[in-house]
Legacy VTK file of the C-alpha trace (Angstrom):
# vtk DataFile Version 3.0
C-alpha trace
ASCII
DATASET POLYDATA
POINTS 94 float
30.243 1.929 33.784
27.928 0.544 31.195
24.383 1.768 31.155
21.771 -0.383 29.510
18.312 0.799 28.569
15.476 -1.660 28.796
11.943 -1.164 27.218
9.072 -2.355 29.346
6.665 -4.937 27.901
3.957 -2.196 27.339
6.276 -0.036 25.503
7.339 -2.997 23.320
3.830 -3.844 22.398
3.047 -0.157 21.492
6.070 0.001 19.123
5.160 -3.264 17.503
1.557 -1.971 16.973
2.858 1.264 15.548
4.989 -0.759 12.982
2.167 -2.906 12.008
-0.238 0.110 11.625
2.311 1.794 9.289
2.531 -1.476 7.138
-1.161 -2.153 7.125
-3.394 1.134 7.173
-6.541 0.595 9.186
-9.419 0.102 6.884
-7.269 -0.927 3.844
-9.342 -2.966 1.358
-8.888 -4.961 -1.770
-9.664 -3.455 -5.060
-13.030 -4.002 -6.877
-13.318 -4.150 -10.624
-14.867 -1.099 -12.083
-14.353 1.165 -9.110
-11.841 4.023 -8.877
-10.208 3.225 -5.558
-8.332 5.714 -3.263
-4.818 4.595 -2.282
-4.655 4.345 1.581
-0.909 3.274 1.594
1.726 6.061 1.998
3.122 4.940 -1.446
2.171 2.198 -3.911
4.388 1.082 -6.622
2.934 0.838 -9.905
4.546 -1.903 -12.108
4.603 -3.178 -15.835
3.453 -6.686 -14.568
2.859 -8.351 -11.265
6.309 -8.192 -9.472
7.495 -6.454 -12.743
9.602 -3.396 -13.405
8.738 -0.238 -11.557
7.058 2.561 -13.563
5.813 5.052 -11.054
4.451 5.586 -7.500
1.016 6.377 -6.495
0.781 8.377 -3.119
-1.902 8.293 -0.415
-5.061 9.845 -1.619
-4.354 9.399 -5.347
-6.621 6.982 -7.234
-6.349 3.871 -9.307
-9.226 2.584 -11.548
-9.292 -1.410 -11.138
-9.974 -3.237 -14.341
-8.718 -6.630 -13.513
-7.872 -8.734 -10.182
-5.221 -11.388 -10.450
-4.735 -12.863 -6.865
-2.827 -10.299 -4.903
-2.339 -7.988 -7.786
-4.671 -5.509 -9.596
-4.453 -4.179 -13.256
-5.809 -0.884 -14.119
-5.439 2.958 -14.693
-3.196 4.854 -12.155
-4.283 8.467 -11.982
-2.080 11.261 -10.321
1.460 11.748 -11.455
1.611 8.378 -13.474
-1.544 8.676 -15.756
-1.086 5.363 -17.379
-2.137 1.471 -17.142
-0.204 -0.740 -14.818
-0.173 -3.270 -11.910
-0.275 -2.581 -8.253
-0.390 -4.831 -5.228
-3.985 -5.288 -3.958
-5.139 -4.536 -0.451
-3.858 -0.914 -0.156
-7.162 0.976 -0.985
-9.397 2.917 1.348
LINES 1 95
94 0 1 2 3 4 5 6 7 8 9 10 11 12 13 14 15 16 17 18 19 20 21 22 23 24 25 26 27 28 29 30 31 32 33 34 35 36 37 38 39 40 41 42 43 44 45 46 47 48 49 50 51 52 53 54 55 56 57 58 59 60 61 62 63 64 65 66 67 68 69 70 71 72 73 74 75 76 77 78 79 80 81 82 83 84 85 86 87 88 89 90 91 92 93
């Protein structure tokens, strides 16, 4: 006999909300030029250029000094384990 497991509508909504929360932290904000922003994302890749090669990872709580905004990317100095200039995707700061 085959047994199927079904998820109620309420459980499905809660599961979807949990995924969205993980992908977009509550209170996440865009970077502001001249401000040393705190990373809200679990991890944030630092790249050599927008959509460029990976050069390191900033983790939640580490900081990034925004020096330039270019659409959905920001350039600046990545503190923490990286300690160098690079680009990160905008919108993942507290």
